[in-house]
ZAPABA-455502 format. One record per residue: residue in three letters; x, y, z of N, C-alpha, C, O in turn. Coordinates in steps of 0.05 Angstrom, whole numbers, padded with zeros to 5 digits, always signed. Last residue first. Layout:
<pts>
AlaXYZXYZXYZXYZ
...
</pts>
This chain:
<pts>
Asp-00492+00063-00133-00491+00091-00129-00494+00095-00099-00494+00118-00089
Lys-00456+00011-00140-00477+00025-00116-00480+00042-00114-00473+00050-00091
Tyr-00423-00047-00177-00433-00010-00171-00456-00004-00160-00477-00012-00170
Glu-00424-00089-00202-00419-00090-00176-00422-00061-00160-00422-00056-00136
Ser-00426-00081-00260-00441-00095-00246-00442-00092-00215-00464-00094-00205
Asp-00372-00045-00261-00406-00034-00265-00428-00043-00254-00445-00030-00242
Pro-00316-00067-00220-00339-00067-00247-00361-00051-00242-00368-00044-00220
Val-00298-00016-00181-00307-00037-00181-00316-00038-00211-00322-00018-00224
Ile-00242+00023-00143-00255+00017-00169-00271-00012-00167-00261-00030-00153
Ala-00237+00053-00080-00241+00029-00102-00256+00030-00126-00279+00038-00128
Val-00201+00100-00050-00219+00098-00072-00220+00065-00079-00199+00055-00083
Lys-00188+00133+00010-00178+00109-00006-00207+00105-00022-00230+00107-00012
Val-00200+00187+00015-00176+00172+00033-00166+00151+00012-00145+00151+00000
Gly-00220+00254-00020-00219+00228-00006-00193+00212+00013-00172+00223+00021
Glu-00187+00287-00037-00210+00295-00024-00216+00270-00006-00215+00269+00019
Gly-00135+00279-00062-00132+00287-00031-00158+00290-00022-00159+00296+00002
Ser-00127+00271-00111-00136+00293-00105-00134+00299-00077-00133+00322-00069
Cys-00120+00210-00128-00101+00234-00124-00104+00259-00113-00084+00271-00106
Ala-00173+00200-00129-00160+00190-00107-00135+00207-00103-00128+00217-00081
Phe-00187+00229-00177-00203+00235-00154-00185+00227-00130-00181+00243-00112
Glu-00161+00198-00210-00153+00225-00208-00171+00233-00185-00159+00251-00173
Ile-00191+00146-00213-00157+00151-00199-00156+00179-00198-00145+00186-00177
Gly-00237+00160-00222-00231+00147-00195-00205+00153-00188-00196+00161-00167
Asp-00227+00173-00274-00241+00197-00256-00235+00188-00225-00229+00204-00208
Arg-00218+00129-00296-00192+00151-00296-00205+00170-00277-00189+00184-00264
Val-00259+00097-00288-00231+00089-00277-00217+00112-00274-00205+00117-00253
Lys-00317+00094-00298-00300+00118-00290-00278+00121-00280-00273+00140-00265
Ser-00324+00046-00309-00329+00054-00331-00319+00083-00329-00312+00095-00349
Leu-00314+00018-00259-00300+00013-00278-00298+00026-00302-00279+00022-00317
Pro-00342+00065-00208-00348+00048-00228-00324+00043-00251-00315+00063-00261
Phe-00315+00081-00146-00318+00091-00176-00328+00066-00191-00319+00045-00183
Thr-00324+00101-00077-00323+00077-00099-00330+00090-00126-00347+00107-00129
His-00290+00121-00020-00306+00129-00043-00307+00106-00062-00287+00091-00062
Thr-00270+00110+00033-00283+00132+00030-00305+00127-00001-00329+00128-00001
His-00241+00074+00073-00250+00072+00049-00271+00083+00046-00292+00073+00053
Leu-00217+00073+00121-00207+00087+00098-00220+00087+00081-00212+00103+00065
Lys-00255+00036+00146-00252+00062+00158-00237+00080+00137-00245+00103+00136
Lys-00228-00009+00134-00259-00001+00119-00260+00026+00131-00272+00040+00115
Val-00189-00020+00162-00187-00022+00135-00214-00007+00124-00213+00006+00103
Asn-00161-00035+00225-00191-00026+00214-00183-00010+00188-00171+00012+00190
Ile-00136-00084+00253-00136-00062+00237-00157-00057+00227-00173-00075+00221
Ala-00166-00125+00287-00140-00111+00300-00133-00082+00285-00125-00062+00297
Gly-00201-00154+00270-00209-00127+00269-00186-00113+00286-00190-00091+00297
Glu-00180-00202+00247-00184-00200+00269-00195-00174+00278-00198-00176+00302
Ser-00178-00185+00190-00197-00208+00194-00206-00207+00225-00229-00209+00232
Ile-00130-00154+00199-00158-00142+00180-00174-00168+00191-00187-00159+00211
Leu-00092-00189+00210-00096-00166+00227-00128-00157+00220-00145-00153+00238
Lys-00093-00228+00167-00094-00240+00195-00112-00212+00212-00135-00213+00222
Leu-00069-00198+00121-00103-00205+00121-00108-00216+00152-00131-00211+00161
Ala-00021-00189+00143-00041-00164+00136-00070-00172+00138-00089-00162+00149
Met+00002-00238+00140-00004-00223+00170-00026-00201+00163-00046-00196+00177
Ala+00005-00247+00086-00013-00259+00106-00016-00249+00133-00036-00252+00146
His+00038-00204+00079+00009-00200+00057-00011-00213+00078-00032-00203+00086
His+00084-00223+00098+00072-00197+00106+00041-00190+00095+00026-00173+00104
Ser+00091-00271+00076+00085-00269+00095+00079-00242+00110+00071-00242+00134
Arg+00103-00255+00016+00075-00272+00028+00074-00268+00052+00052-00259+00057
Gly+00126-00182+00019+00128-00209+00012+00106-00223+00029+00093-00213+00047
Ala+00120-00125-00014+00113-00139+00016+00119-00161+00010+00117-00163-00015
Asn+00149-00055-00028+00138-00077-00030+00129-00095-00001+00130-00087+00023
Ser+00201-00028+00020+00189-00035-00014+00174-00056-00015+00182-00076-00004
Ala+00232+00025+00046+00209+00005+00051+00196-00003+00018+00186+00012+00000
Gly+00288+00042+00085+00262+00047+00068+00244+00028+00067+00239+00015+00087
Thr+00323+00071+00141+00310+00053+00126+00292+00061+00106+00280+00083+00107
Val+00375+00096+00184+00351+00106+00157+00346+00080+00140+00364+00070+00126
Thr+00388+00104+00255+00382+00086+00221+00362+00098+00211+00341+00108+00221
Phe+00432+00161+00276+00399+00149+00266+00402+00122+00248+00418+00121+00230
Glu+00466+00189+00301+00467+00156+00297+00446+00141+00292+00440+00118+00299
Gly+00475+00238+00308+00453+00229+00315+00448+00199+00318+00432+00188+00333
Tyr+00526+00253+00285+00520+00256+00312+00498+00243+00321+00500+00235+00344
His+00512+00240+00227+00537+00234+00243+00530+00235+00275+00529+00214+00287
Leu+00467+00262+00213+00462+00239+00218+00481+00227+00230+00477+00207+00244
Leu+00487+00321+00221+00459+00316+00244+00455+00275+00237+00443+00261+00254
Asn+00521+00317+00179+00530+00319+00213+00506+00312+00226+00507+00294+00244
Pro+00496+00320+00136+00503+00289+00147+00516+00300+00171+00524+00281+00185
Asp+00436+00344+00124+00465+00361+00135+00478+00330+00151+00470+00320+00172
Val+00413+00338+00057+00410+00331+00086+00440+00347+00093+00458+00358+00080
Gln+00377+00342-00001+00391+00353+00013+00391+00348+00046+00371+00352+00059
Ala+00351+00287-00041+00344+00301-00019+00371+00316-00005+00387+00300+00002
Leu+00327+00292-00115+00347+00290-00092+00342+00296-00064+00324+00314-00061
Val+00294+00254-00162+00295+00281-00142+00314+00268-00126+00318+00244-00121
Gly+00291+00215-00197+00313+00233-00205+00313+00259-00186+00326+00279-00190
Lys+00221+00202-00187+00247+00185-00201+00262+00216-00204+00250+00236-00212
Gln+00190+00224-00132+00193+00219-00158+00220+00216-00173+00238+00231-00167
Phe+00181+00166-00079+00188+00194-00084+00195+00198-00122+00203+00179-00136
Gly+00140+00133-00036+00152+00134-00061+00161+00159-00075+00143+00173-00082
Ala+00149+00130+00029+00136+00144+00007+00153+00137-00013+00177+00134-00010
Phe+00185+00109+00073+00163+00093+00070+00154+00106+00038+00153+00088+00021
Ala+00241+00120+00104+00234+00135+00079+00205+00116+00063+00207+00111+00039
Asn+00240+00118+00174+00241+00110+00152+00225+00126+00128+00205+00140+00130
Ile+00285+00115+00229+00270+00134+00207+00267+00118+00183+00286+00106+00172
His+00300+00111+00296+00302+00092+00272+00281+00120+00248+00268+00138+00257
Ala+00348+00140+00343+00327+00140+00331+00325+00123+00301+00343+00123+00285
Gly+00396+00157+00361+00394+00128+00352+00366+00125+00348+00359+00101+00352
Lys+00370+00219+00390+00397+00202+00385+00387+00172+00387+00375+00162+00406
Arg+00307+00237+00367+00326+00226+00384+00346+00214+00375+00345+00200+00355
Ala+00286+00282+00318+00292+00250+00320+00311+00259+00345+00325+00279+00346
Ile+00274+00325+00287+00257+00315+00307+00260+00290+00324+00244+00280+00339
Lys+00316+00332+00252+00315+00353+00271+00296+00341+00294+00302+00345+00318
Phe+00314+00289+00219+00334+00291+00235+00330+00312+00264+00338+00310+00287
Thr+00264+00303+00192+00259+00283+00212+00291+00285+00229+00290+00283+00253
Asp+00288+00345+00153+00260+00357+00181+00263+00333+00195+00266+00340+00219
Gln+00307+00312+00116+00330+00330+00133+00308+00343+00161+00316+00348+00184
Leu+00258+00287+00097+00285+00265+00103+00301+00286+00128+00305+00280+00151
Leu+00228+00325+00063+00227+00311+00097+00246+00306+00107+00254+00319+00126
Glu+00246+00334+00015+00262+00354+00042+00252+00345+00070+00261+00351+00092
Pro+00222+00293-00011+00245+00300-00004+00260+00315+00013+00282+00310+00023
Arg+00159+00274-00012+00170+00299-00005+00206+00298+00002+00211+00302+00026
Gly+00114+00238-00004+00132+00232-00026+00153+00258-00029+00163+00262-00052
Ile+00095+00212+00053+00093+00234+00040+00123+00242+00018+00146+00248+00025
Cys+00109+00189+00097+00096+00183+00087+00079+00198+00063+00055+00195+00057
Ile+00166+00179+00137+00148+00193+00126+00138+00181+00104+00152+00166+00091
Val+00166+00161+00205+00161+00150+00181+00149+00174+00159+00128+00186+00164
Ile+00211+00154+00267+00193+00173+00250+00190+00158+00221+00209+00145+00213
Val+00223+00138+00332+00217+00131+00303+00199+00155+00294+00183+00169+00305
Asp+00231+00175+00376+00248+00143+00374+00237+00135+00347+00252+00118+00339
Ala+00227+00241+00373+00220+00221+00368+00238+00190+00366+00259+00189+00352
Gly+00268+00283+00432+00255+00275+00401+00245+00249+00406+00247+00235+00426
Arg+00282+00306+00483+00301+00283+00467+00286+00282+00441+00304+00280+00424
Gly+00249+00338+00511+00274+00354+00498+00292+00327+00475+00309+00331+00457
Glu+00214+00313+00534+00237+00324+00544+00256+00332+00537+00278+00334+00549
Thr+00171+00305+00500+00190+00288+00501+00214+00291+00509+00234+00280+00500
Leu+00143+00347+00480+00121+00318+00494+00144+00304+00498+00136+00280+00501
Gly+00176+00381+00460+00158+00386+00487+00143+00364+00495+00133+00363+00517
Met+00194+00356+00415+00208+00364+00437+00191+00363+00462+00193+00347+00480
Val+00141+00359+00381+00151+00341+00391+00173+00338+00412+00171+00320+00428
Phe+00137+00418+00379+00114+00402+00389+00131+00375+00403+00133+00371+00427
Asp+00182+00434+00354+00175+00448+00382+00158+00424+00400+00163+00414+00422
Arg+00178+00407+00311+00198+00405+00325+00195+00413+00356+00202+00401+00376
Leu+00126+00434+00282+00126+00403+00294+00154+00400+00310+00149+00384+00329
Asp+00098+00493+00293+00125+00481+00290+00128+00453+00304+00132+00449+00328
Val+00034+00498+00262+00049+00492+00294+00074+00481+00282+00074+00462+00266
Glu+00014+00506+00212+00011+00524+00236+00021+00520+00263+00018+00535+00282
Leu+00036+00465+00181+00031+00496+00173+00032+00517+00192+00044+00538+00191
Pro+00028+00423+00204+00054+00432+00201+00060+00462+00190+00081+00477+00191
Asn-00026+00403+00248-00023+00415+00223+00009+00431+00224+00015+00448+00241
Val-00022+00343+00290-00027+00369+00276-00017+00383+00251+00000+00373+00236
Ala-00050+00301+00336-00048+00305+00302-00041+00341+00301-00054+00359+00312
His-00034+00245+00375-00034+00279+00379-00042+00273+00336-00041+00255+00320
Thr-00048+00192+00385-00053+00211+00403-00049+00241+00400-00057+00258+00416
Ala-00082+00154+00333-00062+00176+00342-00066+00188+00366-00089+00195+00371
Gly-00128+00123+00327-00107+00110+00345-00078+00135+00350-00059+00133+00366
Leu-00169+00136+00299-00157+00114+00291-00129+00102+00309-00116+00082+00306
Glu-00185+00190+00308-00201+00162+00315-00187+00139+00304-00202+00120+00300
Leu-00134+00217+00295-00140+00212+00323-00162+00191+00328-00161+00176+00347
Ala-00143+00211+00239-00118+00194+00251-00121+00195+00277-00111+00176+00288
Leu-00190+00239+00232-00192+00212+00227-00163+00196+00234-00163+00171+00235
Glu-00167+00289+00241-00186+00280+00257-00197+00249+00255-00210+00237+00272
Cys-00132+00292+00192-00117+00292+00228-00138+00283+00245-00131+00269+00264
Arg-00161+00289+00157-00150+00272+00157-00134+00271+00190-00128+00252+00205
Lys-00188+00345+00168-00203+00319+00167-00183+00294+00168-00191+00276+00183
Gln-00147+00378+00153-00156+00377+00177-00179+00351+00185-00183+00343+00208
Asn-00080+00368+00129-00114+00364+00125-00125+00355+00149-00120+00336+00163
Pro-00031+00376+00144-00041+00400+00137-00078+00395+00133-00096+00412+00133
Asp-00003+00330+00190-00012+00331+00162-00029+00360+00161-00041+00365+00182
Ser+00024+00283+00226+00030+00315+00222+00020+00313+00191+00030+00299+00173
Val+00010+00247+00287+00010+00246+00262+00010+00277+00254+00000+00294+00269
Ile+00052+00212+00343+00041+00238+00332+00036+00241+00301+00057+00238+00287
Ile+00031+00174+00388+00034+00173+00357+00028+00198+00348+00005+00206+00346
Arg+00059+00141+00447+00050+00170+00435+00056+00163+00401+00075+00151+00391
Ser+00065+00089+00451+00054+00102+00467+00041+00130+00464+00020+00139+00474
Ala+00063+00027+00412+00071+00056+00419+00061+00067+00436+00041+00054+00443
Gly+00047-00019+00406+00040-00010+00429+00058+00010+00437+00068+00013+00460
Leu+00030-00042+00358+00049-00052+00367+00059-00043+00392+00078-00055+00402
His-00022-00008+00349-00022-00046+00353+00004-00059+00365+00004-00080+00378
Lys+00000+00030+00330-00018+00034+00359-00018+00003+00367-00014-00005+00390
Asn+00028+00025+00288+00043+00034+00311+00026+00027+00346+00033+00022+00369
Leu-00023+00016+00263+00000-00011+00264+00014-00007+00282+00019-00027+00297
Gln-00042+00059+00255-00059+00036+00271-00039+00009+00267-00046-00014+00270
Thr-00004+00088+00230-00007+00100+00263-00031+00069+00270-00033+00061+00293
His+00001+00066+00181+00023+00056+00206+00013+00068+00226+00023+00060+00247
Leu-00053+00075+00161-00045+00045+00168-00023+00049+00188-00026+00039+00210
Leu-00044+00133+00154-00066+00124+00174-00059+00090+00176-00060+00082+00200
Gly-00003+00127+00116-00003+00144+00145-00025+00136+00164-00021+00134+00189
Ile-00034+00114+00077-00010+00098+00084-00004+00108+00112-00002+00091+00130
Pro-00076+00151+00072-00081+00120+00073-00054+00104+00085-00055+00085+00100
Gly-00049+00209+00100-00068+00191+00070-00065+00168+00083-00052+00165+00104
Ala-00024+00242+00133-00044+00223+00139-00061+00217+00114-00085+00222+00112
Gly+00041+00255+00146+00025+00248+00123+00004+00232+00137+00010+00212+00149
Met+00096+00226+00184+00089+00250+00172+00066+00243+00147+00073+00226+00130
Ile+00094+00205+00249+00073+00196+00216+00075+00220+00203+00058+00237+00209
Val+00125+00190+00302+00122+00216+00290+00108+00204+00259+00124+00189+00248
Val+00127+00154+00366+00127+00159+00341+00119+00176+00317+00095+00170+00313
Thr+00157+00136+00422+00137+00166+00408+00145+00165+00383+00168+00172+00376
Asp+00143+00075+00455+00161+00094+00439+00141+00116+00430+00117+00115+00429
Gly+00121+00030+00483+00125+00058+00494+00139+00073+00482+00152+00088+00496
Leu+00152-00024+00449+00130-00016+00471+00140+00013+00484+00163+00017+00492
Gly+00185+00004+00383+00181-00014+00410+00159-00001+00430+00151+00022+00431
Pro+00185-00001+00318+00183+00007+00338+00178-00014+00363+00172-00037+00363
Arg+00222-00021+00266+00220-00027+00293+00215-00018+00308+00233-00016+00324
Tyr+00233-00001+00211+00242+00013+00235+00236+00008+00256+00241+00025+00273
Asn+00225-00060+00188+00251-00047+00178+00259-00023+00203+00281-00022+00213
Ser+00177-00069+00195+00197-00094+00206+00225-00072+00197+00247-00077+00207
Ala+00147-00031+00175+00151-00030+00203+00171-00053+00221+00178-00055+00244
Gly+00153-00045+00120+00162-00022+00132+00170-00028+00166+00192-00029+00177
Asn+00117-00089+00127+00144-00100+00122+00162-00073+00129+00183-00075+00141
Ile+00069-00066+00137+00084-00083+00163+00110-00091+00152+00126-00100+00168
Val+00062-00037+00095+00069-00020+00115+00075-00038+00136+00087-00029+00156
Cys+00049-00075+00062+00077-00059+00053+00082-00044+00079+00105-00038+00086
Gly+00001-00095+00077+00028-00114+00077+00051-00102+00074+00072-00113+00081
Leu-00030-00050+00069-00024-00057+00092+00005-00081+00097+00023-00081+00114
Pro-00033-00053+00013-00018-00035+00027-00011-00038+00055+00010-00029+00064
Glu-00062-00105+00011-00035-00100-00002-00020-00081+00010+00003-00086+00018
Ala-00109-00106+00042-00086-00120+00049-00065-00114+00032-00044-00122+00042
Leu-00147-00081+00007-00127-00067+00023-00111-00082+00043-00101-00070+00061
Ala-00176-00127-00012-00160-00107-00029-00138-00091-00008-00113-00092-00011
Val-00210-00136+00030-00183-00157+00023-00167-00145+00002-00144-00154-00003
Glu-00236-00094+00034-00221-00097+00056-00194-00114+00050-00171-00111+00057
Val-00267-00100-00013-00248-00080-00002-00227-00084+00020-00204-00075+00020
Pro-00294-00142-00006-00276-00146-00020-00249-00125-00017-00225-00128-00018
Glu-00308-00160+00064-00314-00149+00040-00292-00153+00024-00272-00165+00033
Leu-00315-00222+00103-00301-00194+00092-00310-00184+00068-00321-00199+00051
Asp-00341-00268+00104-00347-00248+00120-00335-00213+00116-00343-00190+00123
Ala-00305-00309+00082-00322-00299+00068-00349-00273+00080-00369-00265+00068
Glu-00245-00306+00094-00264-00313+00108-00288-00298+00094-00289-00273+00096
Val-00204-00323+00032-00206-00311+00058-00233-00318+00069-00246-00334+00056
Lys-00150-00352+00000-00177-00355+00007-00178-00343+00030-00161-00345+00048
Tyr-00093-00321-00030-00105-00327-00013-00136-00326-00007-00148-00304-00007
Val-00031-00327-00061-00066-00321-00075-00081-00337-00047-00080-00362-00044
Gly+00021-00340-00068+00006-00309-00065-00020-00301-00064-00031-00279-00067
Gly+00049-00380-00077+00033-00377-00052+00027-00350-00048+00029-00339-00027
Arg+00069-00404-00135+00086-00389-00111+00073-00380-00092+00088-00363-00083
Glu+00028-00421-00158+00049-00446-00149+00072-00428-00126+00087-00436-00108
Met+00000-00377-00171-00015-00399-00156+00010-00418-00138+00010-00425-00115
Ala+00033-00349-00207+00030-00335-00179+00010-00362-00158+00009-00362-00133
Ala+00043-00389-00248+00062-00379-00227+00053-00365-00208+00066-00367-00187
Arg-00009-00386-00270+00003-00412-00256+00021-00407-00230+00020-00414-00207
Pro-00048-00327-00262-00034-00351-00269-00021-00374-00250-00022-00378-00226
Ile-00108-00316-00254-00080-00311-00239-00069-00338-00244-00075-00361-00236
Lys-00144-00264-00288-00136-00289-00287-00114-00284-00272-00101-00263-00271
Ile-00208-00225-00274-00172-00227-00277-00167-00256-00274-00181-00270-00260
Tyr-00260-00182-00299-00247-00209-00295-00214-00205-00289-00200-00188-00298
Asp-00266-00124-00308-00287-00141-00295-00275-00174-00285-00282-00185-00264
Ala-00212-00087-00283-00226-00104-00299-00245-00120-00289-00244-00130-00266
Leu-00159-00081-00250-00173-00059-00260-00190-00068-00290-00184-00060-00313
Gly-00124-00118-00233-00148-00119-00226-00175-00090-00239-00199-00085-00235
Gly-00074-00132-00285-00085-00125-00262-00112-00131-00258-00125-00145-00274
Asp-00031-00179-00322-00060-00164-00324-00068-00161-00290-00068-00180-00274
Phe+00035-00184-00304+00011-00191-00304-00016-00178-00310-00019-00159-00294
Ser+00069-00134-00304+00073-00152-00330+00049-00173-00330+00040-00180-00352
Tyr+00033-00101-00281+00059-00087-00293+00062-00106-00317+00058-00100-00341
Gly-00007-00121-00258-00014-00090-00262+00012-00077-00278+00015-00054-00286
Phe+00025-00158-00215+00001-00157-00226-00003-00129-00226-00004-00114-00207
Ile+00091-00174-00228+00078-00160-00218+00047-00152-00232+00045-00143-00254
Asp+00147-00222-00226+00127-00210-00241+00109-00193-00229+00112-00200-00206
Ser+00218-00211-00211+00195-00217-00199+00177-00209-00221+00185-00193-00237
Asp+00273-00207-00202+00259-00221-00228+00231-00227-00224+00222-00247-00234
Ile+00289-00189-00156+00300-00177-00176+00289-00185-00205+00294-00173-00226
Cys+00258-00185-00092+00265-00193-00112+00272-00183-00142+00255-00166-00151
Leu+00242-00159-00053+00261-00151-00062+00266-00159-00086+00278-00145-00102
His+00209-00194-00024+00191-00174-00035+00217-00159-00053+00208-00143-00070
Glu+00244-00237-00009+00227-00239-00033+00220-00214-00038+00225-00208-00061
Gln+00285-00244+00029+00275-00217+00023+00257-00222-00003+00258-00203-00019
Gly+00314-00293+00044+00288-00278+00066+00270-00255+00057+00250-00247+00068
His+00348-00309+00005+00356-00295+00037+00332-00281+00052+00333-00263+00068
Arg+00326-00325-00038+00341-00345-00021+00348-00335+00006+00353-00350+00025
Cys+00303-00272-00051+00285-00298-00046+00299-00316-00031+00288-00325-00011
Tyr+00360-00247-00065+00340-00238-00048+00319-00256-00036+00316-00255-00012
Tyr+00381-00283-00112+00397-00280-00080+00375-00266-00057+00373-00275-00034
Cys+00326-00324-00139+00346-00304-00134+00359-00299-00110+00351-00309-00089
Lys+00285-00351-00129+00311-00365-00144+00335-00345-00135+00356-00351-00125
Leu+00237-00337-00129+00242-00356-00109+00270-00365-00118+00276-00388-00112
Cys+00211-00296-00157+00223-00307-00171+00226-00335-00156+00219-00355-00168
Pro+00139-00263-00134+00172-00276-00129+00180-00299-00150+00164-00315-00160
Val+00098-00227-00154+00105-00262-00157+00133-00267-00161+00145-00273-00182
Thr+00057-00182-00118+00090-00185-00131+00089-00219-00130+00082-00232-00111
Pro+00007-00178-00103+00015-00165-00131+00043-00174-00139+00051-00175-00162
Leu-00032-00222-00070-00003-00211-00071+00007-00196-00092+00022-00212-00104
Val-00099-00221-00066-00078-00229-00082-00053-00212-00079-00054-00189-00086
Gly-00158-00253-00037-00140-00238-00042-00114-00247-00052-00105-00270-00049
Val-00226-00285-00058-00194-00289-00055-00178-00267-00052-00184-00253-00071
Leu-00278-00321-00044-00268-00294-00044-00236-00294-00032-00226-00299-00010
Asp-00305-00376-00078-00289-00366-00058-00278-00335-00058-00269-00328-00080
Gly-00339-00382-00125-00349-00367-00102-00333-00358-00082-00339-00337-00069
Glu-00309-00451-00142-00329-00426-00145-00337-00413-00122-00342-00425-00101
Ala-00249-00456-00092-00278-00466-00107-00288-00443-00114-00283-00422-00104
Phe-00192-00489-00077-00203-00466-00086-00231-00475-00101-00235-00494-00116
Gly-00155-00533-00071-00160-00508-00043-00179-00486-00054-00183-00466-00040
Asp-00122-00543-00122-00137-00554-00101-00138-00522-00084-00127-00500-00084
Val-00118-00550-00190-00116-00530-00170-00132-00544-00145-00153-00556-00150
Gly-00117-00585-00236-00097-00588-00217-00103-00569-00201-00082-00569-00188
Glu-00149-00540-00289-00144-00568-00278-00116-00564-00253-00099-00546-00253
Gly-00179-00482-00254-00169-00493-00276-00155-00520-00269-00150-00524-00245
Val-00240-00455-00241-00216-00466-00227-00201-00481-00248-00216-00495-00261
Glu-00274-00387-00244-00267-00418-00251-00246-00429-00241-00230-00413-00231
Thr-00290-00361-00205-00307-00363-00224-00299-00385-00240-00315-00400-00250
Val-00273-00328-00139-00269-00344-00161-00291-00352-00174-00313-00353-00162
Tyr-00279-00256-00133-00291-00285-00125-00287-00301-00147-00293-00295-00170
Gly-00226-00212-00107-00247-00223-00121-00259-00246-00121-00248-00262-00106
Ala-00179-00160-00102-00198-00178-00095-00219-00189-00104-00236-00172-00110
Ile-00119-00119-00106-00142-00135-00126-00156-00153-00092-00146-00156-00069
Glu-00084-00075-00121-00095-00076-00103-00123-00097-00107-00146-00087-00109
His-00069-00064-00178-00050-00085-00161-00058-00090-00139-00046-00109-00129
Gly-00074-00044-00239-00091-00045-00220-00070-00070-00204-00058-00088-00216
Leu-00077-00051-00319-00069-00041-00290-00087-00050-00270-00109-00061-00274
Val-00058-00097-00365-00084-00084-00348-00076-00078-00323-00067-00095-00308
Val-00013-00081-00418-00018-00091-00392-00045-00077-00381-00052-00054-00385
Gly+00003-00043-00464-00015-00067-00460-00028-00086-00444-00046-00102-00449
Lys+00072-00044-00435+00050-00026-00455+00030-00051-00464+00038-00073-00470
Asp+00090-00060-00375+00083-00073-00401+00065-00058-00412+00042-00057-00403
Ile+00131-00028-00328+00106-00031-00335+00102-00039-00370+00111-00024-00387
Gly+00177-00021-00316+00169-00043-00311+00147-00060-00321+00143-00084-00322
Ala+00177+00050-00316+00194+00023-00309+00182+00004-00301+00174+00006-00278
Thr+00138+00086-00301+00140+00077-00336+00154+00048-00330+00143+00027-00337
Lys+00112+00147-00275+00126+00120-00271+00118+00102-00299+00098+00104-00313
Glu+00087+00198-00298+00117+00198-00276+00126+00174-00272+00150+00173-00264
Gly+00045+00195-00324+00070+00197-00340+00093+00191-00317+00114+00179-00322
Arg-00004+00197-00296+00010+00224-00300+00033+00217-00316+00044+00238-00324
Leu-00011+00141-00286-00029+00165-00300-00013+00186-00316-00011+00190-00340
Ile+00026+00131-00248+00024+00122-00276+00009+00138-00297+00017+00145-00319
Arg+00016+00161-00211+00045+00165-00218+00043+00154-00249+00054+00164-00268
Gly-00040+00135-00192-00030+00160-00205-00010+00169-00217-00014+00186-00234
Asp-00019+00085-00182-00034+00085-00202-00033+00118-00218-00027+00124-00241
Thr+00011+00101-00131+00033+00096-00154+00011+00092-00189+00021+00096-00212
Gly-00027+00104-00093-00010+00129-00103+00003+00117-00130+00001+00131-00150
Cys-00076+00054-00111-00057+00072-00094-00047+00092-00109-00053+00097-00132
Val-00148+00040-00101-00123+00057-00121-00108+00064-00102-00114+00075-00081
Thr-00170-00026-00106-00168-00001-00096-00147+00010-00107-00129-00002-00119
Asn-00215-00067-00134-00189-00059-00146-00185-00029-00136-00193-00009-00150
Ala-00265-00119-00120-00258-00089-00114-00225-00088-00119-00211-00105-00110
Gly-00282-00161-00149-00300-00151-00128-00291-00119-00118-00306-00101-00111
Val-00278-00196-00207-00265-00173-00190-00284-00164-00171-00306-00160-00180
Arg-00275-00255-00213-00294-00236-00223-00280-00213-00198-00275-00218-00174
Leu-00221-00299-00222-00230-00283-00210-00247-00263-00222-00237-00251-00242
Val-00191-00363-00242-00202-00337-00258-00221-00324-00231-00235-00340-00219
Ile-00136-00402-00235-00158-00389-00237-00168-00365-00251-00156-00351-00266
Glu-00089-00457-00261-00095-00422-00256-00123-00424-00246-00134-00446-00248
Gly-00076-00507-00274-00058-00492-00248-00069-00459-00246-00059-00442-00232
Pro-00094-00503-00346-00086-00519-00322-00068-00499-00301-00052-00481-00307
Gly-00133-00434-00353-00117-00459-00361-00114-00480-00341-00128-00479-00321
Ala-00193-00406-00349-00172-00416-00335-00157-00439-00344-00166-00461-00342
Ser-00197-00348-00390-00208-00371-00383-00178-00381-00367-00154-00373-00368
Pro-00217-00275-00398-00195-00296-00392-00212-00325-00380-00233-00324-00367
Thr-00254-00241-00446-00255-00247-00421-00233-00272-00414-00236-00291-00430
Pro-00217-00197-00488-00232-00227-00486-00228-00223-00452-00211-00211-00439
Val-00232-00128-00481-00218-00149-00485-00228-00175-00480-00250-00177-00468
Glu-00248-00063-00497-00265-00087-00492-00238-00109-00494-00223-00103-00512
Glu-00217-00010-00454-00221-00026-00475-00239-00048-00473-00247-00055-00450
Leu-00196+00045-00430-00216+00032-00430-00216+00014-00449-00213+00026-00470
Val-00130+00073-00428-00153+00068-00442-00168+00047-00433-00155+00028-00425
Leu-00083+00119-00410-00099+00094-00393-00124+00092-00417-00136+00113-00423
Glu-00021+00145-00410-00045+00135-00430-00062+00107-00422-00057+00084-00426
Gly+00030+00160-00385+00007+00176-00384-00021+00165-00392-00041+00174-00382
Pro+00061+00116-00436+00064+00142-00407+00039+00159-00408+00030+00170-00428
Gly+00014+00064-00453+00037+00082-00459+00042+00107-00437+00024+00114-00422
Ala-00036+00051-00444-00031+00043-00468+00001+00064-00477+00007+00074-00498
Phe-00059-00003-00396-00035+00017-00406-00023+00020-00436-00008+00005-00449
Val-00129-00008-00391-00100-00016-00408-00083+00012-00409-00088+00035-00417
Ala-00180-00038-00359-00164-00008-00362-00140-00015-00369-00128-00030-00353
Ala-00235-00071-00398-00206-00070-00376-00192-00046-00382-00192-00035-00404
Arg-00293-00103-00400-00275-00088-00402-00250-00091-00388-00244-00108-00370
Met-00299-00172-00439-00300-00158-00416-00285-00127-00417-00267-00124-00433
</pts>
């Protein structure tokens, strides 16, 4: 089969590799879709290498159909549509034992240490099967929808940290795929105002379609004036940073009400620092959190919200590339021209 293999920093090679077979406790999937994450672009540009094994097949937003069931596996049959939580927690470390398995310090991750979904087939190892991060899903869902449960699960984890409330005013900085998922989730959770800030007009229009009450171009509109005008001068209750620009952290302090929750959700380039006025933090009494990965409960909730139609992930899927053009697909996803890009085996690709 063909697979996109990590050959070193900034090196992605499409290779012929052995098609996997299922050993005891394992299953094999024919990949239905692997959606592209911003992290894939950072790997391709050589900006991210930590924890990624040389020679591993990349791709961690995975959905596929069972083609082989190993000895001792129950609950899965040939043809089942399956979604995969990419992080396989150890279930033994301090964080796993204290309900924070998404912060596991000894996890395996598909596309990092386990072969991922940028391939024709993927084997789900016994450890992943036994630790419960593999989900048989409704047959009427599309593989892209199932794959997009991965970023939605991360967004659900993020929201559990910044804790939006009924009637809140929420500012989402960035209308990329992650910002649009935060927009939908906050609408679902009862926010009364959702202000999306992004210079891309098409993405602002999509944000409004998916539940934002306001969308502004920060290059044309002073975001602080806009937010203060809507909140009688108080500021936003929740602000979520969905663009990896460290200077935005300081900007959030200026548009937040006292006691607001601020979440640095985006991944930032290694070594980059943010300059902030500590007095704004001191007097504002803000709660500042991050968000990293997702656990099994987050992924399961994501699949539930997608299957119930509460979160529309199909609307985010704008482009599909065949595996033979995987590099083009990742680069296109990073260009910002589309929203969410899927990579599929050439046999599944429909032009």
